[in-house]
C-alpha atoms as one frame of an Amber mdcrd trajectory, in Angstrom:
protein
   8.498  35.019 -19.417   7.324  36.412 -16.093   9.160  35.514 -12.892   6.998
  35.964  -9.816   8.802  36.636  -6.521   7.708  35.280  -3.174   5.870  38.557
  -2.467   4.095  38.619  -5.829   6.272  41.113  -7.727   6.493  40.169 -11.393
   9.483  40.640 -13.703   9.414  40.085 -17.458  12.657  38.279 -18.230  12.121
  38.792 -21.970  13.026  42.462 -21.549  16.324  41.680 -19.828  19.758  41.544
 -21.452  20.657  38.011 -22.571  23.472  37.821 -19.979  21.014  38.486 -17.143
  18.461  35.960 -18.414  21.168  33.309 -18.702  22.477  34.089 -15.218  19.010
  33.702 -13.668  18.361  30.517 -15.660  21.596  29.041 -14.258  20.810  30.325
 -10.756  17.403  28.650 -10.925  19.036  25.383 -12.002  21.565  25.669  -9.146
  18.745  26.351  -6.688  17.216  22.978  -7.573  20.576  21.273  -6.919  20.223
  22.461  -3.284  23.811  23.688  -2.868  25.074  24.910   0.509  23.545  28.326
   1.143  26.899  30.120   1.399  28.004  28.642  -1.930  24.778  29.803  -3.577
  25.127  33.278  -2.047  28.628  33.535  -3.461  27.261  32.590  -6.880  24.459
  35.182  -6.617  26.457  38.085  -5.161  30.106  37.153  -5.731  32.741  38.802
  -7.892  31.829  36.786 -11.015  28.129  37.561 -10.739  26.534  40.313 -12.825
  24.109  41.171  -9.999  26.121  43.842  -8.167  27.959  45.152 -11.226  27.478
  48.929 -11.037  28.970  49.337 -14.517  26.143  47.432 -16.198  23.378  47.853
 -13.614  23.543  51.561 -12.941  24.652  53.393  -9.837  22.409  51.351  -7.512
  22.506  47.687  -8.601  20.446  46.639  -5.567  17.433  48.397  -7.090  17.326
  46.367 -10.302  15.068  43.518 -11.406  18.134  41.265 -11.647  18.939  41.874
  -7.982  15.311  41.308  -6.942  14.987  37.977  -8.756  18.459  36.716  -7.791
  17.990  37.494  -4.104  14.484  36.009  -4.230  16.084  32.701  -5.215  18.738
  33.166  -2.533  16.162  33.770   0.209  14.004  30.846  -0.922  17.020  28.555
  -0.612  17.736  29.890   2.888  14.165  29.040   3.887  14.328  25.635   2.220
  17.484  24.844   4.198  16.078  26.133   7.494  18.399  29.152   7.722  15.583
  31.723   7.546  11.907  31.673   8.409   9.297  31.770   5.656   7.364  35.045
   5.795   5.136  34.855   2.719   2.136  32.908   1.488   2.602  30.182  -1.096
   5.269  27.674  -1.955   8.937  27.905  -1.041  10.179  26.582  -4.374  10.058
  29.030  -7.285   8.463  28.242 -10.606  10.456  28.843 -13.761   8.422  31.180
 -15.961   7.043  29.754 -19.163   6.923  31.651 -22.420   3.474  33.182 -22.850
   1.622  32.202 -25.991   0.268  35.257 -27.727
């Protein structure tokens, strides 16, 4: 399951811990509910989020695939709601990665 960010970076969610996959799945669902941006940001980066957890994500959690994908969703929502300006080619809305058939 490859998630492709707005700038084309690809992350294989199958290699992630189950907790991280579930968090991103729920974040993606929330994105489609179009919550207020500040509410979504709190979900992505708040105290109950695994994104900035240095204990499980190493000494620099902002340099992890989980952070990259989560903040990609956050920025897309900001663009969708007119808070930020789109600065990439392609669609605003993310696609949920499908399981590759091998």
